[in-house]
N, C-alpha and C positions, 0 to 999 in steps of 0.2 A: 315944783312944777306949776306953771301958770294956769289960770282958769281957761284960757283959750286952748292950751294944749290938752287939758282934760276934756273939754267939750269936743274937740276934733277926734280924740281917741274914742269918745263915746259914740260918735255918729258913724264910725267906720263900719263898712259891711264886709265881713270876712268872706274870702273866696270859699264857695261850697255851702254857704248858709242858705237855708230856705227861709221863707218869711217867718214861720213860727219860731225857728231857732234865733233869728235876728231879733225879734221882739222880746223873747225871753232874756237874751243877753243884754239888750238895751235896758230892760227894766231893772235887772240886777245891778248893772253898772251905774244907772241913775241913782239907785238907792245908796250905793257906796259913795258916790260923788256928793250926794246931799249931806251925808254924815261928815265928810271931810270939809265941805264948805261952811256948814252951819254949826259944827260942833268941835271947836278947837280944844275943848276940855273933855276929857274922858267921861263917859256916863250918859251921853246924849245920843239918841239914835234917830233914824230917818223919819219916824212918825211923831216926833215931838214928845215921846213919853219918858225921856231921860230925866235926870235929876236937876238939870239946869238948861238954859238956853230957851229960845223962842219955840213955840209950837207952830209947825208949818203944815197948813192944810193942803190936800191935793186939789187939782184943778178939774176933776171929773174926767176919768179915763174913758176910753172907747174900747169896747170888746169887738174884736174882728172875728167873723165867722168864715173860716177858710173853706172854699168851695172847690179847690183843685183847679184843673185846667179849664179855661173859658170855653163854653160850648154854645151852640145855637141850634134850635130855639131854646131859650131858657129865660126865666124871670129871676132877677137878682135884687136883693134888698140892700138898703144902705148899710155900709160897713162889711159887706161880703168881700172876701179876698179871693183873687184868682191869679193863675199864671197864664201868660200868653207870649209865645215866641221868645222865650228866654227871660222875660221880665215879669214882675209881679205888680198887681194893681189892686186898689181898694175902691169899692163902689161908693160914690158920693151921694147918690139918690136912688130910690127904687126905680128900676128900669126894665123894660122888655123890648128895648130898641133893637136888640140882636145886632148891634154894630160893634166891631172889635174895639177893645179899650183904647188902643192908640189913636183911633179915628173918632173917639167920643169923649173928649176931655171934659165935657159938661158933667158926665155921669161917672167918670173914672179918673182916679189919681194914681200916679206912679208910686209904688212902695219901694221897689228896687229895680233899677234899670239894668237890663242884661248887658254884659260886657261884650267887647268886640271879639270876633272869632280869633282864636289863636292860630299860630303858624301851623301849617300842615305837618303832621308827624312823618317820620320815615316810613317807607313801605314795609309792611309786615312780611314775614317769611312765607314762602310759597307753601300752600297747604298740600296735604297728601292727595294723590290721584284718587278720584272717586271710582266706584265700581262701574263697570261697563253697563250702559243702558240696554234695555230690551230691544230686540230687532224690530224695526218699524214695519208697518204694513207694506205689502207689495204695491208698488205704484201701478198705474194703469198701463196697458199695452201701448207701445208707441205706434205711430202711423206706419203703414206698409211702405217700404222703400221702393224706388223705381226698379223696373225690371232690368236685370243685368243683360249683358251681351251674350248671345248664344255661344255655347262651348263647341269645341272641335271633336268630331267623332273619328278617331284614327282607324283606318280600314286596312293598313298594311300596304303591300305591293299592289299596284293597279292591276285589275283583272279584266279580261275581255268579256264579251257578251257570253252568258246572259246576265252578268252582274249589273245591278242598278245602283247608281250612286245618288244620294240625296244632298241637298244643300248643307254645307258645313262638314261633309265627309272629307277626310284627308287621306292622301295616298302617297306612296313613294314610287317615282317613275323616272328611269334613266338618270339617276344620280341626284335628282331634285325632289323636294316634297311639294305637294299641291293641295289646294282646298277647293272643293266644288262650290261654285257660286250659284249654280242652277242644277236641278236634277237632270241626270243624263244616263244613257245606257250605252256601254261600250264605246264611249267617246274618249280617246286618249288625250291627256293634257298636251297642249293648252286648249284644244278642242273648241276653237272659235268662240271664246268667251265663256265656256263652261267651267274653266278652271283658272285659278290664280296661284302664283307662287306663294308658298310658305317659306321655303328656303331654297335658293337656287344653287345648283352645283357649281363649285368653284372651278376656275381654269386649271389646266394641267400645269404643274410646276416645272421648272427647268430640270434637265437631266443632271443628276448629281455626279460628282467626280468619281473616276475609276478607283475602286478600292485597292488596297495593297495585295500583292501576290501571296496567296496562302502557302503554308508549308507543304513539302512533297509528301504525298501519301505513302503508306507502307506498301511493300512489294506484295502483289497478290499471289494466290496459290498457283502452282504449276497446272497448266491446262492439260487435258487428256491427249493421249498419243493420237496423232492424225492417222487417217486410213492409208493403207499401202498404195503407192502410186502404180501406174501401169508399167509392164515390163518394157525395157528399152529394146531397140533393134539389135540383131546379132552382130557381133564384131567381125572385122576382116583379119585373116591370119597373115601376119607379116613375116613369118619365119621361113618362108620358102614353101614351094609346092612339093608334094611327095612324088 
């Protein structure tokens, strides 16, 4: 394996790593790589304490203080680490600017850039129907509607005086029904504007055809014997005189 391949593998940021996991994995891999690069003979380790080979001194590491999600207002010290909108950042200088890390490159450096949003997953199954909610409070009363048209007061057959009829009284008279448009006493419809038709009597229909002759009825009972008639005149003797 070439040195370039080993370095690329060392710097990879595995999916799901947080900053602390990434740094721990990076440190362990760097130690193993140091052994492989500088110790071709068994017995030498990463801190130069083996039985042969050169002693390699460290370059002065940095301890990062993980502070969790970036918030404001807050004071951050150099080497503080935070997460913000899917990425992680390390504080480069003591700051109280309260400016989000992506907008403040002077004071913040990227540790791990958040990846692009993945494709939307398929819709989940429909959940169970929840319980019915409580009945809401009764709403306010609505406005009063317009006054309806007056109803009809049916009075039956028209009657003569002293019957008094009021407006909207209705009667039956000579085959038609009428409604009173003004109050009146003993004024028969149409009564010179006192009454109007509700339903006018229809015209007489044509005479229907003659029906078929019915069957002959049964013979009735014998009637009583009539009274004896008056006696007739005396007859003339035609046998000769005595």
